[in-house]
Structure formats: C-alpha cells, structure tokens
NUMARLO-418872 format. One record per residue: residue number from 0; y negated, z, x of N, C-alpha, C, O in turn; residue in one letter. Coordinates in Angstrom, 2 decimals, decimal comma, always signed. Atoms other than C-alpha are relative to their C-alpha. Last residue first. Example, Ala and Ser with C-alpha at 12.3 -4.5 7.8 and 13.67 -1.06 7.14 Angstrom:
BEGIN
1 / +1,19 / -0,06 / -0,82 / +1,06 / +7,14 / +13,67 / -1,09 / +0,73 / -0,77 / -2,20 / +0,90 / -0,26 / s
0 / +1,19 / +0,00 / +0,89 / +4,50 / +7,80 / +12,30 / -1,20 / +0,00 / +0,90 / -1,18 / +0,66 / +1,94 / a
REM end
This chain:
BEGIN
131 / -1,63 / -0,77 / +0,61 / +99,82 / -245,10 / +99,44 / +0,57 / -1,37 / -1,08 / +1,64 / -1,26 / -1,70 / s
130 / -1,39 / +1,14 / +0,26 / +97,62 / -248,07 / +101,30 / +1,08 / +1,05 / -0,75 / +2,27 / +0,76 / -0,84 / g
129 / +0,17 / +1,16 / +0,91 / +94,76 / -244,82 / +101,33 / +1,20 / -0,79 / +1,05 / +1,67 / -0,40 / +2,11 / g
128 / +0,78 / +0,41 / -0,98 / +96,03 / -241,80 / +101,37 / -0,18 / -1,13 / +0,08 / +0,56 / -1,80 / -0,65 / r
127 / +0,87 / +1,24 / -0,06 / +97,61 / -239,70 / +98,94 / -0,76 / -0,19 / +0,86 / -1,48 / +0,72 / +1,27 / v
126 / -0,18 / +0,16 / -1,26 / +99,61 / -236,13 / +99,70 / -0,24 / -2,03 / -0,08 / +0,45 / -2,81 / +0,57 / q
125 / +0,29 / -0,35 / -1,49 / +97,52 / -234,05 / +98,09 / +0,48 / -0,94 / +1,53 / +0,12 / -0,96 / +2,70 / q
124 / +1,73 / +0,14 / -0,96 / +97,02 / -236,02 / +95,09 / +0,16 / +0,34 / +1,42 / -0,20 / -0,37 / +2,35 / i
123 / +0,53 / -1,57 / -0,37 / +101,09 / -235,31 / +94,25 / -1,11 / -0,46 / +0,73 / -1,05 / -0,73 / +1,93 / n
122 / -0,86 / -0,59 / +0,31 / +103,08 / -238,40 / +92,44 / -1,05 / +1,41 / +0,30 / -1,33 / +2,20 / -0,60 / v
121 / -0,22 / -0,19 / -1,33 / +102,51 / -241,27 / +93,95 / +0,11 / +1,14 / -0,43 / +1,16 / +1,47 / +0,12 / m
120 / +0,60 / -1,39 / +0,07 / +103,78 / -242,95 / +90,09 / -0,45 / +0,63 / +2,18 / +0,28 / +0,16 / +3,06 / n
119 / +0,16 / +0,47 / -1,18 / +104,62 / -246,85 / +90,22 / -1,27 / +1,54 / +0,28 / -2,46 / +1,62 / +0,60 / h
118 / +1,32 / -0,47 / +0,34 / +105,31 / -245,72 / +86,52 / -0,84 / -0,37 / +1,01 / -2,02 / -0,50 / +0,65 / t
117 / +0,33 / +0,88 / +1,28 / +109,00 / -246,99 / +86,76 / -1,89 / +0,03 / +0,36 / -2,43 / -0,92 / +0,93 / a
116 / -0,23 / +1,48 / -0,44 / +109,68 / -245,58 / +90,48 / -0,96 / -0,70 / -0,93 / -1,99 / -1,28 / -0,60 / k
115 / +1,06 / +0,09 / -1,01 / +108,27 / -241,88 / +89,09 / +0,11 / -1,64 / +0,42 / -0,89 / -2,33 / +0,20 / i
114 / +1,02 / +0,01 / +0,32 / +110,33 / -242,59 / +86,27 / -0,68 / +0,09 / +0,60 / -1,60 / -0,63 / +0,22 / n
113 / +0,14 / +0,87 / +0,73 / +113,57 / -242,94 / +87,86 / -1,64 / -0,92 / -0,42 / -2,08 / -2,04 / -0,14 / n
112 / +0,21 / +1,37 / -1,28 / +113,18 / -240,43 / +89,82 / -0,61 / -1,45 / -0,38 / -1,61 / -2,09 / -0,06 / y
111 / +1,03 / -0,22 / -0,90 / +112,84 / -238,09 / +87,05 / -0,41 / -1,29 / +1,11 / -1,32 / -2,10 / +1,32 / i
110 / +1,08 / +0,49 / +0,62 / +115,50 / -239,94 / +85,56 / -1,15 / +0,21 / +0,40 / -1,88 / -0,75 / +0,63 / q
109 / +0,23 / +1,41 / -0,10 / +117,55 / -239,42 / +88,31 / -0,77 / -0,51 / -1,01 / -1,31 / -1,58 / -0,75 / r
108 / +0,86 / +0,38 / -1,22 / +116,87 / -235,72 / +88,51 / -0,32 / -1,50 / +0,38 / -1,27 / -1,93 / +1,02 / l
107 / +1,54 / -0,37 / +0,10 / +117,58 / -235,35 / +84,85 / -0,79 / -0,53 / +1,23 / -1,83 / -1,18 / +1,26 / r
106 / +0,59 / +1,14 / +0,86 / +121,14 / -237,11 / +85,14 / -1,28 / +0,19 / +0,28 / -1,86 / -0,67 / +0,95 / v
105 / +0,18 / +1,06 / -1,05 / +122,16 / -234,83 / +88,32 / -0,89 / -1,07 / -0,63 / -1,74 / -1,74 / -0,05 / e
104 / -0,71 / +0,65 / +0,26 / +120,91 / -231,78 / +86,58 / +0,05 / -1,40 / +0,61 / -0,96 / -1,97 / +1,01 / g
103 / -0,52 / +1,09 / +1,08 / +118,65 / -229,71 / +87,78 / +1,04 / -0,93 / +0,09 / +1,45 / -1,24 / +1,21 / l
102 / -0,79 / -0,45 / +0,63 / +119,43 / -226,83 / +90,14 / -0,54 / -0,44 / -1,42 / -0,36 / +0,20 / -2,46 / r
101 / -1,23 / -0,07 / -0,38 / +118,16 / -228,44 / +93,31 / +0,82 / +0,28 / -1,88 / +1,67 / -0,52 / -2,28 / k
100 / -0,48 / +1,35 / +0,24 / +114,91 / -228,96 / +92,05 / +1,27 / -0,48 / +0,16 / +1,67 / -1,56 / -0,27 / i
99 / +0,04 / +0,38 / +1,41 / +114,32 / -225,17 / +91,38 / +0,36 / -1,18 / -0,37 / +0,82 / -1,40 / -1,49 / q
98 / -0,78 / -0,99 / +0,75 / +116,01 / -224,48 / +95,08 / -0,22 / -0,55 / -2,12 / +0,64 / -0,94 / -2,91 / e
97 / -1,49 / +0,70 / -0,29 / +113,65 / -227,08 / +96,45 / +1,05 / +0,16 / -0,62 / +1,62 / -0,78 / -1,18 / f
96 / -0,93 / -0,07 / -1,08 / +110,45 / -225,56 / +95,11 / +1,53 / -0,86 / +0,30 / +2,18 / -1,43 / -0,57 / t
95 / -1,19 / -0,93 / +0,21 / +108,75 / -227,20 / +92,04 / +0,85 / +0,56 / +1,22 / +1,81 / -0,18 / +1,45 / m
94 / -1,28 / +1,11 / -0,40 / +105,05 / -227,92 / +92,82 / +1,15 / +1,00 / -0,10 / +1,16 / +2,22 / +0,07 / p
93 / -0,76 / -0,70 / -1,51 / +102,62 / -225,24 / +91,24 / +1,12 / -1,06 / +0,30 / +1,98 / -1,25 / -0,56 / e
92 / +0,92 / -0,64 / -0,53 / +100,07 / -225,88 / +88,09 / +0,93 / +0,12 / +1,74 / +0,38 / +0,42 / +2,80 / n
91 / +0,89 / +1,26 / -0,64 / +101,54 / -228,82 / +86,22 / -1,05 / +1,56 / +0,30 / -2,05 / +1,85 / -0,36 / y
90 / +1,30 / -0,95 / +1,34 / +104,28 / -226,02 / +84,94 / -1,67 / -0,21 / +0,00 / -2,51 / +0,57 / -0,43 / d
89 / -0,72 / -0,42 / +1,27 / +107,51 / -228,49 / +86,07 / -1,30 / +0,87 / -0,86 / -1,55 / +0,89 / -2,06 / a
88 / +0,91 / -1,14 / -0,05 / +105,21 / -229,89 / +89,43 / +1,41 / +0,02 / -1,92 / +1,83 / -0,96 / -2,54 / s
87 / -0,55 / +0,11 / +1,30 / +106,98 / -232,71 / +91,44 / -0,73 / +1,41 / -0,60 / -1,17 / +2,22 / +0,22 / i
86 / +1,12 / -1,29 / +0,88 / +105,96 / -232,21 / +94,98 / -0,50 / -0,22 / -1,68 / -1,64 / -0,18 / -2,12 / g
85 / +0,81 / +0,53 / +0,41 / +106,84 / -235,77 / +96,84 / -0,72 / +1,13 / -1,22 / -1,68 / +1,00 / -1,98 / k
84 / +0,65 / +0,41 / -0,84 / +108,98 / -233,95 / +99,17 / -1,65 / -0,81 / -0,44 / -2,67 / -0,92 / +0,24 / q
83 / +0,61 / -0,75 / -0,91 / +110,87 / -232,22 / +97,07 / -0,62 / -0,15 / +1,15 / -0,61 / +0,72 / +2,01 / t
82 / +1,33 / -0,80 / +0,75 / +111,00 / -235,33 / +95,07 / -0,30 / +1,41 / +0,59 / -1,51 / +1,67 / +0,59 / l
81 / +1,15 / +0,62 / +0,44 / +112,62 / -237,31 / +97,64 / -1,19 / +0,83 / -1,11 / -2,41 / +0,98 / -1,10 / f
80 / +0,71 / -0,18 / -0,82 / +115,19 / -234,12 / +98,84 / -1,36 / -1,38 / -0,06 / -2,34 / -1,11 / +0,64 / e
79 / +0,47 / -1,44 / -0,21 / +116,47 / -233,78 / +95,56 / -0,95 / -0,14 / +0,89 / -2,12 / +0,02 / +0,53 / i
78 / +0,96 / -0,58 / +1,28 / +116,82 / -237,35 / +95,17 / -0,65 / +1,11 / +0,30 / -1,82 / +1,13 / +0,66 / i
77 / +1,60 / +0,98 / +0,11 / +118,33 / -238,12 / +98,48 / -0,71 / -0,17 / -1,18 / -1,67 / -0,92 / -1,07 / e
76 / +0,85 / -1,24 / -0,60 / +120,86 / -234,68 / +97,48 / -1,22 / -1,09 / +1,01 / -2,20 / -0,58 / +1,54 / t
75 / +0,63 / -0,83 / +0,49 / +121,69 / -236,70 / +94,67 / -0,59 / +0,84 / +0,85 / -1,53 / +1,57 / +0,53 / k
74 / -0,86 / -1,17 / +0,74 / +122,89 / -239,49 / +96,43 / -1,30 / +0,72 / -1,01 / -2,41 / +0,30 / -1,36 / t
73 / +0,39 / -1,01 / -0,47 / +120,80 / -242,98 / +96,01 / +0,96 / +1,12 / +0,26 / +1,85 / +1,02 / -0,59 / l
72 / -0,83 / -0,10 / -0,84 / +122,07 / -246,06 / +95,51 / -0,22 / +1,37 / +0,86 / +0,15 / +1,63 / +2,00 / d
71 / -1,08 / +0,59 / +0,46 / +121,48 / -246,18 / +91,59 / +0,75 / +0,29 / +1,48 / +1,92 / +0,68 / +1,50 / k
70 / -0,71 / -0,90 / -0,44 / +118,37 / -244,52 / +91,67 / +1,67 / +0,01 / +0,61 / +2,27 / +0,94 / +1,15 / s
69 / +0,26 / -0,04 / -1,21 / +116,04 / -246,96 / +90,88 / +0,99 / +0,37 / +0,68 / +1,38 / -0,32 / +1,62 / y
68 / -0,30 / -0,90 / -0,51 / +117,83 / -247,81 / +87,83 / -0,28 / +0,16 / +1,31 / +0,57 / -0,26 / +2,10 / d
67 / -0,27 / -0,01 / -1,36 / +115,64 / -250,28 / +85,82 / +0,87 / +1,25 / +0,97 / +0,03 / +2,14 / +1,13 / r
66 / -1,15 / -0,61 / +0,12 / +115,08 / -250,01 / +82,22 / +1,00 / +0,29 / +1,26 / +2,09 / +0,87 / +1,28 / h
65 / -0,48 / -0,71 / -1,70 / +111,49 / -250,39 / +82,39 / +1,31 / +0,73 / -0,12 / +1,41 / +1,95 / -0,26 / v
64 / -1,72 / +1,33 / +0,40 / +110,96 / -251,79 / +78,27 / +0,57 / +0,14 / +1,69 / +1,61 / -0,44 / +1,99 / d
63 / -1,16 / -0,41 / +0,76 / +108,90 / -248,56 / +77,93 / +1,12 / -1,08 / +0,32 / +2,34 / -1,07 / +0,17 / e
62 / -0,82 / +0,90 / -0,79 / +106,70 / -248,68 / +80,74 / +1,25 / +0,26 / -1,41 / +2,17 / +1,07 / -1,39 / f
61 / +0,42 / +1,28 / -0,70 / +103,37 / -247,65 / +79,15 / +1,02 / -0,57 / +0,58 / +0,72 / -1,68 / +1,03 / h
60 / +0,49 / +0,92 / +0,30 / +104,60 / -245,00 / +76,44 / -0,74 / -1,27 / +0,61 / -1,23 / -2,11 / -0,15 / l
59 / -0,30 / -0,01 / +1,75 / +107,67 / -243,51 / +77,16 / -1,10 / -1,03 / -0,60 / -0,77 / -2,08 / -1,15 / d
58 / -1,02 / +0,44 / +0,38 / +107,07 / -243,49 / +80,88 / -0,02 / -0,77 / -0,82 / -0,27 / -1,97 / -0,71 / k
57 / +0,64 / +1,26 / -0,10 / +103,35 / -242,41 / +80,88 / +1,32 / -0,63 / +0,01 / +1,11 / -1,66 / -0,62 / l
56 / +0,92 / +0,41 / +0,87 / +104,96 / -239,42 / +78,67 / -0,44 / -1,36 / +0,82 / -0,25 / -2,34 / +0,10 / a
55 / -0,63 / +0,60 / +0,51 / +107,86 / -238,78 / +81,46 / -0,78 / -0,72 / -1,30 / -0,26 / -1,75 / -1,75 / q
54 / -0,17 / +1,94 / -0,55 / +105,51 / -238,78 / +84,06 / +0,57 / -0,69 / -1,24 / +0,33 / -1,84 / -1,60 / i
53 / +1,00 / +0,82 / +0,07 / +103,48 / -235,96 / +82,03 / +1,02 / -1,36 / +0,57 / +0,94 / -2,52 / +0,17 / s
52 / +0,22 / +0,61 / +1,23 / +106,38 / -234,08 / +81,31 / -1,13 / -0,69 / -0,45 / -1,41 / -0,93 / -1,63 / k
51 / -0,82 / +1,22 / -0,16 / +107,33 / -234,30 / +85,43 / -0,01 / -0,27 / -1,90 / +0,53 / -1,28 / -2,35 / v
50 / -0,51 / -0,88 / +0,78 / +103,96 / -233,01 / +86,17 / +1,03 / -0,64 / -0,42 / +0,86 / -1,85 / -0,47 / a
49 / -1,40 / -0,63 / -0,94 / +103,16 / -234,90 / +89,67 / +0,71 / +1,18 / -1,49 / +1,54 / +2,04 / -1,21 / w
48 / -0,39 / -1,11 / +0,77 / +100,93 / -237,28 / +88,22 / +1,14 / +0,67 / +0,26 / +2,28 / +0,20 / +0,23 / e
47 / -0,14 / -0,63 / -0,97 / +99,09 / -240,38 / +90,61 / +0,18 / +1,43 / -1,17 / -0,87 / +1,93 / -1,59 / c
46 / +0,39 / -1,31 / +0,84 / +99,24 / -243,60 / +88,79 / +0,19 / +1,13 / +0,93 / +0,84 / +0,82 / +1,93 / t
45 / -0,53 / -1,28 / -0,61 / +99,07 / -246,97 / +90,92 / -0,45 / +0,71 / -1,29 / -1,31 / +0,37 / -2,09 / r
44 / -0,23 / +0,21 / -0,97 / +98,53 / -250,70 / +89,58 / +0,77 / +0,98 / +1,09 / +1,63 / +0,71 / +1,91 / w
43 / -0,73 / -0,92 / -0,58 / +99,69 / -250,76 / +86,11 / +0,00 / +0,34 / +1,35 / +1,08 / +0,73 / +1,78 / h
42 / -1,21 / -0,39 / -0,71 / +97,77 / -253,93 / +85,46 / +0,32 / +1,62 / +0,78 / -0,21 / +2,02 / +1,81 / e
41 / -0,04 / -0,70 / -1,19 / +95,52 / -255,04 / +83,16 / +0,97 / +0,31 / +0,74 / +2,05 / +0,02 / +0,21 / f
40 / -0,90 / -0,01 / -0,86 / +93,90 / -257,00 / +80,06 / +0,04 / +0,29 / +1,23 / -0,89 / -0,05 / +1,97 / k
39 / +0,09 / +0,40 / -1,42 / +91,91 / -255,80 / +77,96 / +1,27 / -0,06 / +0,47 / +2,24 / +0,68 / +0,27 / i
38 / -0,75 / +1,09 / -0,14 / +92,73 / -255,60 / +74,02 / -0,69 / -0,22 / +1,25 / -1,54 / -1,09 / +1,05 / g
37 / +1,16 / +1,63 / +0,37 / +90,34 / -252,82 / +73,52 / +0,33 / -1,46 / +0,21 / -0,54 / -2,33 / +0,24 / l
36 / +0,28 / -0,13 / +1,20 / +93,58 / -250,67 / +72,48 / -1,55 / -1,14 / -0,07 / -1,97 / -1,97 / -0,87 / y
35 / -1,03 / +0,71 / +0,97 / +95,21 / -251,44 / +75,37 / -0,53 / -0,21 / -1,09 / -0,28 / -1,29 / -1,62 / k
34 / -0,31 / +1,06 / +0,18 / +92,39 / -250,22 / +77,54 / +0,85 / -1,33 / -0,61 / +0,67 / -2,55 / -0,55 / l
33 / +1,55 / +0,23 / +0,35 / +91,61 / -246,95 / +75,90 / +0,15 / -1,82 / +0,66 / -0,09 / -2,69 / -0,18 / a
32 / -0,19 / -0,19 / +1,40 / +96,00 / -246,26 / +76,51 / -1,61 / -0,65 / -0,52 / -1,43 / -1,53 / -1,37 / l
31 / -0,95 / +1,14 / +0,23 / +95,69 / -247,22 / +80,10 / -0,10 / -0,39 / -2,07 / -0,29 / -1,37 / -2,79 / a
30 / +0,35 / +1,04 / -0,57 / +92,83 / -244,73 / +80,34 / +0,74 / -1,31 / -0,14 / +0,09 / -2,33 / -0,38 / q
29 / +0,71 / +0,52 / +1,28 / +94,69 / -242,22 / +78,18 / -1,21 / -1,15 / +0,43 / -1,80 / -1,68 / -0,51 / s
28 / +1,26 / +1,56 / -0,46 / +97,25 / -242,23 / +80,88 / -0,99 / -0,09 / -1,16 / -0,74 / -1,03 / -1,92 / d
27 / -0,25 / +1,15 / +1,13 / +99,75 / -239,57 / +79,63 / -0,24 / -1,26 / +0,35 / +0,45 / -2,27 / +0,21 / y
26 / -0,46 / -0,34 / +1,60 / +98,66 / -237,19 / +82,15 / +0,53 / -1,25 / -0,27 / +0,64 / -2,18 / +0,54 / g
25 / -0,21 / +0,94 / +1,37 / +96,71 / -239,63 / +84,78 / +0,59 / +1,07 / -1,70 / +0,29 / +0,90 / -2,88 / s
24 / +0,23 / -1,27 / +0,86 / +95,53 / -236,91 / +87,45 / +0,19 / -0,68 / -1,13 / -0,41 / -0,25 / -2,11 / f
23 / +0,38 / -1,22 / -1,11 / +94,34 / -239,99 / +89,36 / +0,13 / +0,74 / -1,03 / -0,67 / +0,65 / -1,96 / l
22 / -0,04 / -1,70 / +0,39 / +94,95 / -243,10 / +87,58 / -0,08 / +0,76 / +0,63 / +0,03 / +0,30 / +1,77 / s
21 / -0,77 / -1,40 / -0,43 / +94,69 / -246,44 / +89,31 / -0,51 / +0,87 / -0,94 / -1,69 / +0,79 / -1,31 / i
20 / +0,72 / -0,55 / +0,11 / +94,05 / -250,05 / +87,43 / +0,69 / +1,13 / +0,34 / +1,81 / +1,35 / -0,12 / l
19 / -0,92 / -0,81 / -0,88 / +93,99 / -253,05 / +88,73 / +0,11 / +1,31 / -0,83 / -0,95 / +1,30 / -1,47 / r
18 / +0,15 / -1,00 / -1,19 / +92,05 / -255,45 / +86,09 / +1,04 / +0,58 / +0,25 / +2,02 / +0,47 / -0,48 / l
17 / -0,33 / -1,61 / +0,07 / +93,97 / -258,33 / +84,93 / -0,63 / +0,94 / +1,09 / -0,42 / +1,01 / +2,30 / p
16 / -1,16 / -0,73 / -0,15 / +92,36 / -261,59 / +86,56 / +0,20 / +1,39 / -0,79 / -0,68 / +2,24 / -0,66 / k
15 / -1,60 / +0,65 / +0,20 / +89,81 / -263,59 / +85,85 / +1,12 / +0,32 / -0,05 / +1,94 / -0,32 / -0,71 / t
14 / -0,83 / -0,15 / -0,22 / +86,97 / -261,47 / +84,24 / +0,94 / -0,91 / +0,46 / +1,66 / -1,33 / -0,45 / l
13 / -1,52 / +0,33 / +0,63 / +83,95 / -262,45 / +84,34 / +1,11 / +0,22 / +0,47 / +1,31 / -0,10 / +1,64 / r
12 / -1,23 / -0,40 / -0,81 / +80,31 / -261,07 / +85,01 / +1,11 / -0,13 / -0,62 / +1,31 / +0,50 / -1,66 / f
11 / -1,02 / -0,34 / +1,17 / +77,17 / -262,85 / +83,84 / +1,33 / +0,41 / +0,62 / +1,81 / -0,36 / +1,45 / q
10 / -1,30 / +0,74 / -0,07 / +75,19 / -263,90 / +86,93 / +0,92 / +0,99 / -1,19 / +1,44 / +2,06 / -0,86 / h
9 / -0,06 / +1,19 / +0,60 / +71,30 / -262,89 / +86,27 / +1,39 / -1,03 / -0,11 / +1,41 / -2,15 / -0,64 / a
8 / +0,66 / +1,17 / -1,34 / +72,02 / -259,63 / +86,21 / -0,24 / -1,14 / -0,49 / -0,09 / -1,44 / -1,67 / g
7 / +1,31 / +0,29 / -0,07 / +74,19 / -256,95 / +84,00 / -0,49 / -0,80 / +1,16 / +0,04 / -0,77 / +2,27 / d
6 / -0,10 / +1,14 / +0,15 / +77,79 / -256,97 / +83,91 / -1,61 / -0,18 / -0,43 / -1,88 / -0,96 / -1,34 / f
5 / -0,87 / +1,01 / -0,52 / +78,44 / -254,59 / +86,82 / -0,38 / -1,04 / -1,26 / -0,35 / -2,15 / -0,73 / m
4 / -1,38 / +0,06 / -0,31 / +76,01 / -252,18 / +84,99 / +0,38 / -1,51 / +1,16 / -0,40 / -2,35 / +1,62 / s
3 / -0,69 / +1,01 / +0,50 / +72,70 / -250,99 / +85,64 / +1,11 / -0,09 / +0,88 / +1,43 / +0,24 / +2,02 / m
2 / -1,45 / +0,16 / -0,73 / +71,31 / -247,65 / +85,24 / +0,27 / -1,53 / -0,20 / +0,09 / -2,03 / -1,31 / q
1 / -1,47 / +0,54 / +0,77 / +67,46 / -247,54 / +84,65 / +1,03 / -0,31 / +0,38 / +0,98 / -1,05 / +1,36 / s
0 / -0,34 / +0,98 / -0,09 / +64,27 / -246,51 / +85,96 / +1,45 / -0,06 / -0,42 / +2,03 / +1,03 / -0,49 / m
REM end
C-alpha cells in the first residue's frame, strides 16, 4: 500500500490562501525558512519557543519589520510577572525563576516581551491549550 498525499487524487489540491504555520519547539523556525525559500505564501500563525535566544532569532529572521512597543503601557513588574508566568528559559532546559527574571534590566525585559508578542509566541509548550 502506498501513501497518498493531499496533492494526489482525482481533484488537484490548490492553495487559495496563505498557509497558516504553527511551529512548536520552533528554535529559529527552519520550517518558515523552508517555506520562504520555496516561495510558498504562508502566515506565521503561532509559534512556541521558550528560549530567549531563540525568541530573539525568530524576531530577527521572520519579523524584522515589526518595531511596535507592545510593552509601552506595562510596568516593569507586570512584564516580570508575565515572563515568569509564561516560563521563559535562558538555558533551553529550565524555566527562569522569578528572581532570575527580576535581575534582568528593564530594557532587556521589554525586548523579550516585545519579541514574544511580535512573533505570536505561546512560549512554553506545557501551557499551550486548544484555542491558545
């Protein structure tokens, strides 16, 4: 028995809208890079990456034109609470503690927050639920 793809069959499959890409454990999102290189129209629907270095890479590679300050109406304390609740990681293995996040400078905190928002990032896979 051979495997059939969605492009096989009696009716040719045609994309009429951009694909909605959801990347889990995305790193710098090589899936998006592949689609970009193939010339396939797609939309970054959601991503899920908790490592702050990879979140920065996602922003730099795929959302370089987004310069919005999503954090402008938030206090430093609100940003710290958000990042703690989301469970960001500095080492790709463990979430940062409240104290570790609190020690980050305000500019860095706002950068991480803005990167998360700009990349449509759900951050910690353990917290993702349907409808996120």
